[in-house]
VOPAGU-2260 file (C-alpha; in pm, 1 decimal, decimal comma):
REM VOPAGU-2260
SITE   aa  ch    i         X         Y         Z
SITE  MET   A    0      -2,2       3,2      -5,3
SITE  LYS   A    1     140,1     343,9     -97,8
SITE  ASN   A    2      68,1     660,1      97,8
SITE  ILE   A    3    -221,9     851,7     -52,9
SITE  LYS   A    4      19,1    1138,2    -125,2
SITE  ALA   A    5     161,2     922,1    -407,8
SITE  LEU   A    6    -170,1     929,7    -586,3
SITE  PRO   A    7     -87,8    1057,9    -938,4
SITE  LYS   A    8    -249,1    1384,6   -1048,6
SITE  LYS   A    9    -364,9    1220,1   -1371,4
SITE  TYR   A   10    -565,9     972,4   -1171,8
SITE  ALA   A   11    -704,2    1226,0    -931,4
SITE  ALA   A   12    -825,5    1437,0   -1228,1
SITE  GLY   A   13   -1050,2    1171,3   -1344,0
SITE  VAL   A   14   -1233,8    1096,8   -1020,8
SITE  LEU   A   15   -1601,9    1183,5   -1021,3
SITE  TYR   A   16   -1740,0     949,1    -756,5
SITE  VAL   A   17   -1599,7     924,2    -392,5
SITE  LEU   A   18   -1736,7     603,0    -216,9
SITE  PHE   A   19   -1663,0     547,1     147,2
SITE  ASP   A   20   -1740,2     317,7     430,4
SITE  ILE   A   21   -1877,1     476,7     760,2
SITE  ASP   A   22   -1768,1     297,3    1074,4
SITE  ASP   A   23   -1405,0     359,6    1163,6
SITE  THR   A   24   -1354,0     518,4     816,9
SITE  ILE   A   25   -1516,5     848,5     883,7
SITE  THR   A   26   -1588,6     787,7    1251,6
SITE  LYS   A   27   -1388,3     716,4    1571,2
SITE  ASP   A   28   -1532,9     547,2    1872,4
SITE  GLY   A   29   -1873,9     551,9    1705,6
SITE  GLN   A   30   -1872,3     928,3    1658,1
SITE  LEU   A   31   -1879,5    1107,8    1318,3
SITE  LEU   A   32   -1583,3    1331,5    1324,9
SITE  LEU   A   33   -1606,5    1695,4    1238,7
SITE  GLU   A   34   -1309,4    1666,4    1010,7
SITE  ALA   A   35   -1475,0    1375,0     811,9
SITE  TYR   A   36   -1806,5    1568,6     779,3
SITE  GLU   A   37   -1636,6    1869,0     647,9
SITE  ALA   A   38   -1452,2    1647,0     395,6
SITE  ILE   A   39   -1792,3    1513,0     275,0
SITE  TRP   A   40   -1897,5    1871,6     225,7
SITE  ALA   A   41   -1574,4    1950,3      41,7
SITE  ILE   A   42   -1647,4    1658,0    -202,1
SITE  HIS   A   43   -2000,9    1796,4    -260,2
SITE  ASN   A   44   -1880,4    2147,2    -304,0
SITE  ALA   A   45   -1623,0    2035,5    -556,7
SITE  GLY   A   46   -1902,1    1886,2    -773,7
SITE  LEU   A   47   -1813,7    1520,4    -699,0
SITE  LYS   A   48   -2061,0    1256,1    -598,0
SITE  ALA   A   49   -2015,4    1143,6    -231,7
SITE  VAL   A   50   -2162,8     797,2    -160,4
SITE  PRO   A   51   -2135,7     615,2     176,3
SITE  VAL   A   52   -2123,4     240,3     127,7
SITE  THR   A   53   -2211,0      87,3     473,7
SITE  GLY   A   54   -2328,3    -219,1     660,3
SITE  ARG   A   55   -2559,2      18,1     869,2
SITE  PRO   A   56   -2934,5     -30,5     865,4
SITE  ALA   A   57   -3205,6     106,4     652,4
SITE  GLY   A   58   -3322,6     338,1     925,7
SITE  TRP   A   59   -2987,5     514,8     941,8
SITE  CYS   A   60   -2971,0     520,8     560,4
SITE  ASP   A   61   -3303,0     702,6     544,7
SITE  LEU   A   62   -3154,1     988,3     760,2
SITE  ILE   A   63   -2817,1     995,7     571,8
SITE  ALA   A   64   -2970,2    1028,9     231,2
SITE  ARG   A   65   -3203,6    1307,8     354,5
SITE  GLN   A   66   -2960,4    1507,7     574,5
SITE  TRP   A   67   -2596,2    1451,4     451,0
SITE  PRO   A   68   -2458,3    1620,7     143,8
SITE  VAL   A   69   -2441,3    1283,2     -48,6
SITE  ALA   A   70   -2560,1    1158,4    -381,8
SITE  GLY   A   71   -2692,7     849,3    -210,0
SITE  VAL   A   72   -2611,5     583,4      34,8
SITE  VAL   A   73   -2560,2     210,2      -5,2
SITE  GLY   A   74   -2672,7      23,2     303,3
SITE  GLU   A   75   -2687,7    -321,1     471,0
SITE  ASN   A   76   -2393,6    -433,1     277,1
SITE  GLY   A   77   -2549,1    -380,2     -60,3
SITE  ALA   A   78   -2911,8    -468,6     -18,4
SITE  PHE   A   79   -3030,4    -133,4    -131,3
SITE  ALA   A   80   -2946,8     234,4    -209,9
SITE  PHE   A   81   -3143,4     530,7     -75,5
SITE  TYR   A   82   -3109,1     871,1    -249,1
SITE  MET   A   83   -3292,1    1205,7    -285,5
SITE  LYS   A   84   -3470,7    1313,9    -606,2
SITE  ASN   A   85   -3678,7    1621,9    -639,8
SITE  ASN   A   86   -3691,8    1637,7    -264,0
SITE  LYS   A   87   -3832,1    1293,8    -232,0
SITE  LEU   A   88   -3657,8     988,2     -86,3
SITE  GLU   A   89   -3610,0     709,9    -355,7
SITE  ARG   A   90   -3505,7     360,9    -302,0
SITE  ILE   A   91   -3329,8      98,6    -520,9
SITE  TYR   A   92   -3307,4    -254,3    -410,3
SITE  HIS   A   93   -3048,7    -504,1    -534,3
SITE  PRO   A   94   -3198,9    -748,9    -791,2
SITE  GLU   A   95   -3068,0   -1038,8    -585,8
SITE  ALA   A   96   -3202,1    -912,7    -251,9
SITE  PRO   A   97   -3488,1   -1144,0    -115,9
SITE  GLU   A   98   -3824,4   -1050,0     -15,6
SITE  PRO   A   99   -3774,5    -932,8     356,5
SITE  GLU   A  100   -4078,2   -1138,5     474,8
SITE  ALA   A  101   -3914,9   -1456,0     319,7
SITE  THR   A  102   -3597,3   -1431,5     530,5
SITE  GLU   A  103   -3714,7   -1266,6     855,3
SITE  LEU   A  104   -3754,8   -1584,9    1041,5
SITE  LYS   A  105   -3429,7   -1741,1     904,9
SITE  LEU   A  106   -3229,5   -1438,5    1005,5
SITE  LYS   A  107   -3386,1   -1445,0    1356,5
SITE  GLU   A  108   -3303,9   -1811,2    1393,1
SITE  LEU   A  109   -2954,8   -1755,9    1269,9
SITE  GLY   A  110   -2894,1   -1473,2    1519,6
SITE  ASN   A  111   -3033,0   -1672,1    1809,5
SITE  SER   A  112   -2815,8   -1972,1    1705,2
SITE  ALA   A  113   -2510,2   -1747,4    1696,1
SITE  LEU   A  114   -2571,4   -1607,5    2041,9
SITE  ARG   A  115   -2606,7   -1955,9    2178,0
SITE  ALA   A  116   -2284,3   -2080,6    2011,3
SITE  PHE   A  117   -2074,5   -1770,1    2113,9
SITE  PRO   A  118   -2129,9   -1647,4    2471,6
SITE  GLY   A  119   -2092,9   -1266,8    2502,2
SITE  LEU   A  120   -2201,8   -1208,7    2139,6
SITE  ARG   A  121   -2501,2    -981,1    2107,8
SITE  ILE   A  122   -2743,8    -862,6    1858,1
SITE  ALA   A  123   -2642,5    -510,5    1738,6
SITE  LYS   A  124   -2852,7    -228,2    1890,5
SITE  ASP   A  125   -2932,0    -101,1    1544,7
SITE  GLN   A  126   -3109,6    -435,9    1451,0
SITE  PRO   A  127   -3460,5    -294,4    1481,3
SITE  TYR   A  128   -3390,7     -62,9    1194,3
SITE  ARG   A  129   -3270,5    -338,7     955,6
SITE  ILE   A  130   -3464,3    -505,8     670,8
SITE  PHE   A  131   -3225,9    -756,8     505,9
SITE  ASP   A  132   -2964,1    -880,7     751,9
SITE  VAL   A  133   -2877,2    -965,2    1109,0
SITE  ALA   A  134   -2594,7    -768,0    1268,2
SITE  LEU   A  135   -2394,6    -945,4    1548,3
SITE  ASP   A  136   -2194,3    -706,2    1769,0
SITE  PHE   A  137   -1860,3    -819,4    1868,9
SITE  ALA   A  138   -1682,1    -478,6    1914,4
SITE  GLU   A  139   -1937,8    -191,4    1888,9
SITE  GLU   A  140   -2001,3    -195,8    2265,1
SITE  GLU   A  141   -1800,4    -342,5    2545,9
SITE  PRO   A  142   -1671,5    -600,0    2599,7
SITE  ASN   A  143   -1474,3    -615,7    2279,3
SITE  LEU   A  144   -1470,3    -985,3    2187,6
SITE  GLY   A  145   -1189,6    -960,3    1943,9
SITE  LEU   A  146   -1129,4   -1030,9    1570,6
SITE  ASP   A  147   -1056,5   -1393,8    1618,5
SITE  LEU   A  148   -1405,1   -1457,4    1754,2
SITE  ALA   A  149   -1553,5   -1246,4    1471,5
SITE  VAL   A  150   -1388,9   -1460,2    1220,7
SITE  ARG   A  151   -1543,7   -1777,2    1385,0
SITE  VAL   A  152   -1884,5   -1616,6    1394,9
SITE  LYS   A  153   -1854,1   -1539,1    1029,4
SITE  GLY   A  154   -1772,0   -1906,3     951,8
SITE  PHE   A  155   -2063,6   -2015,4    1172,1
SITE  CYS   A  156   -2304,8   -1807,0     971,2
SITE  GLU   A  157   -2168,2   -1927,0     646,6
SITE  SER   A  158   -2196,3   -2288,9     752,9
SITE  ARG   A  159   -2570,0   -2228,9     783,0
SITE  GLY   A  160   -2602,7   -2095,7     423,3
SITE  ALA   A  161   -2573,4   -1731,4     491,9
SITE  VAL   A  162   -2341,1   -1464,7     340,1
SITE  ALA   A  163   -2135,2   -1319,3     629,0
SITE  LYS   A  164   -1884,6   -1031,2     643,8
SITE  VAL   A  165   -1666,0    -890,9     926,7
SITE  SER   A  166   -1662,9    -516,6     978,7
SITE  SER   A  167   -1477,3    -331,4    1243,6
SITE  ILE   A  168   -1767,5    -378,2    1479,6
SITE  HIS   A  169   -2022,8    -629,7    1362,3
SITE  VAL   A  170   -2049,1    -953,2    1173,5
SITE  ASN   A  171   -2329,7    -906,9     928,4
SITE  ALA   A  172   -2506,6   -1206,1     783,6
SITE  TRP   A  173   -2780,8   -1223,8     515,4
SITE  PHE   A  174   -2939,0   -1453,2     261,1
SITE  GLY   A  175   -2909,3   -1319,8     -91,5
SITE  ASN   A  176   -2636,0   -1286,6    -367,9
SITE  TYR   A  177   -2535,1    -936,9    -326,9
SITE  ASP   A  178   -2264,3    -723,2    -163,7
SITE  LYS   A  179   -2136,0    -366,1    -134,1
SITE  LEU   A  180   -1958,6    -363,4    -460,9
SITE  SER   A  181   -2251,5    -490,1    -682,0
SITE  MET   A  182   -2489,8    -257,2    -535,4
SITE  ALA   A  183   -2268,9      36,9    -544,8
SITE  GLU   A  184   -2210,5     -12,7    -915,0
SITE  TYR   A  185   -2584,3     -83,9    -974,9
SITE  PHE   A  186   -2680,4     249,7    -798,0
SITE  LEU   A  187   -2423,1     451,1   -1003,8
SITE  SER   A  188   -2529,8     288,6   -1329,8
SITE  GLU   A  189   -2899,9     351,3   -1259,3
SITE  CYS   A  190   -2851,4     707,9   -1139,4
SITE  PHE   A  191   -2554,1     843,9   -1321,4
SITE  ALA   A  192   -2507,6     625,1   -1632,3
SITE  TYR   A  193   -2193,4     476,3   -1482,8
SITE  ASN   A  194   -2031,9     203,0   -1694,3
SITE  SER   A  195   -1862,4     -55,5   -1486,5
SITE  GLU   A  196   -1625,2    -149,7   -1774,0
SITE  LYS   A  197   -1518,2     209,4   -1884,8
SITE  ASP   A  198   -1555,6     412,2   -1565,3
SITE  LEU   A  199   -1363,0     224,5   -1291,0
SITE  GLU   A  200   -1100,0     496,5   -1266,2
SITE  LYS   A  201   -1372,7     764,0   -1198,1
SITE  VAL   A  202   -1423,6     600,5    -858,9
SITE  LEU   A  203   -1203,6     652,8    -549,0
SITE  PHE   A  204   -1307,0     427,6    -252,1
SITE  PHE   A  205   -1216,0     463,5     106,6
SITE  GLY   A  206   -1249,7     182,3     364,2
SITE  ASP   A  207   -1097,4      40,5     676,5
SITE  SER   A  208   -1199,6    -325,3     734,0
SITE  PRO   A  209   -1237,0    -689,8     589,0
SITE  ASN   A  210   -1579,0    -625,5     444,5
SITE  ASP   A  211   -1433,8    -360,1     223,4
SITE  GLU   A  212   -1213,2    -614,0      56,2
SITE  PRO   A  213   -1427,7    -653,0    -262,9
SITE  MET   A  214   -1413,7    -281,9    -317,1
SITE  PHE   A  215   -1037,5    -278,9    -252,3
SITE  LYS   A  216    -996,9    -553,4    -511,9
SITE  HIS   A  217   -1226,9    -410,3    -778,0
SITE  PHE   A  218   -1132,4     -37,1    -786,2
SITE  PRO   A  219    -796,9      74,2    -915,1
SITE  LEU   A  220    -823,5     382,0    -694,2
SITE  SER   A  221    -890,5     251,0    -340,3
SITE  CYS   A  222    -756,6     380,7      -9,7
SITE  ALA   A  223    -773,3     279,2     347,7
SITE  VAL   A  224    -738,4     485,8     646,5
SITE  SER   A  225    -439,5     380,8     863,9
SITE  ASN   A  226    -642,1     172,3    1113,7
SITE  ILE   A  227    -663,1     -92,2     832,7
SITE  GLN   A  228    -326,0    -221,3     968,1
SITE  GLN   A  229    -502,2    -437,0    1240,8
SITE  TYR   A  230    -673,9    -635,7     959,4
SITE  THR   A  231    -404,1    -676,0     708,4
SITE  GLU   A  232    -333,3   -1042,6     802,6
SITE  ILE   A  233    -683,3   -1143,8     711,4
SITE  ILE   A  234    -724,0    -936,1     394,2
SITE  ASN   A  235    -605,8   -1080,7      69,8
SITE  TYR   A  236    -665,1    -785,0    -148,2
SITE  LYS   A  237    -544,4    -475,7       0,9
SITE  PRO   A  238    -603,0    -112,3    -111,2
SITE  GLN   A  239    -365,7      65,2    -343,3
SITE  TYR   A  240    -327,5     351,5     -98,1
SITE  VAL   A  241    -334,1     418,5     268,3
SITE  THR   A  242    -345,9     742,3     474,8
SITE  SER   A  243    -100,2     845,7     748,9
SITE  SER   A  244    -389,7     912,4     995,2
SITE  PRO   A  245    -647,8     672,1    1117,5
SITE  PHE   A  246   -1037,9     703,1    1119,6
SITE  GLY   A  247   -1208,3    1011,5     998,1
SITE  TYR   A  248    -885,7    1203,0    1027,3
SITE  GLY   A  249    -734,1     981,3     759,6
SITE  PHE   A  250   -1051,0    1027,9     545,1
SITE  LYS   A  251   -1004,2    1401,2     568,6
SITE  GLU   A  252    -639,5    1358,4     481,4
SITE  GLY   A  253    -711,5    1164,3     162,3
SITE  ILE   A  254    -983,2    1395,3      44,7
SITE  GLU   A  255    -755,3    1689,8      88,0
SITE  VAL   A  256    -499,4    1511,0    -127,2
SITE  LEU   A  257    -749,7    1437,5    -383,4
SITE  LEU   A  258    -898,3    1791,1    -411,9
SITE  GLN   A  259    -556,8    1951,7    -407,2
SITE  LEU   A  260    -446,6    1746,3    -709,3
SITE  LYS   A  261    -767,8    1817,9    -893,9
SITE  GLU   A  262    -717,4    2184,4    -846,4
SITE  LYS   A  263    -354,7    2183,9    -985,4
SITE  LYS   A  264    -326,3    2289,7   -1355,5
């Protein structure tokens, strides 16, 4: 991983879309940092499209789409995207996302089974606002159960037919053939005529954890905030760039580099 300051000007000049994870990419200890929120406004004011791509629930995404200066938000690890159009909230669901009613009982059973199998694991407090997945908290609240346990929980969910991903705070599990990457590209193509074969270098993605790996692998311009270092042993496809600072401070650092390069003649 190269420092983000090594980003070539010719690549920065072509960026139109800035995609980014939320937890521990623009936050720290669960709080949205002022520096990161100012950076999102800077993206917006520069005429670029800012798009959070998160594992957080539909309820949170409703607020984010309405109140943040973003072009849209991809939520629940790729089940949907919410965005504003003509002052109205619009929703796009992934073509492979199941009917919520069809998986509600399966998700509840999966979550309860995981709680029985892993003492101390808990259902995430944001679960009531979710539609398509179950979020299992191993590190958002105390006690922090550690990454090793999270990896075991992921395997447990997968052994029961679910898709599962480890974030910096949760193990998210769902039934359906979708992920952050496919929904992000689907949203961009539907709303901005993005072409996944021709426009890859128009995207710069920021992340911090294992569930961002498909994005790191796919986009030539990908960057992690420096707290990615705690996960590098379990990530096969690392981002091209990394910031010097962690959390939302690193996100601000990366956006400043991007915008400064774009302003240079």
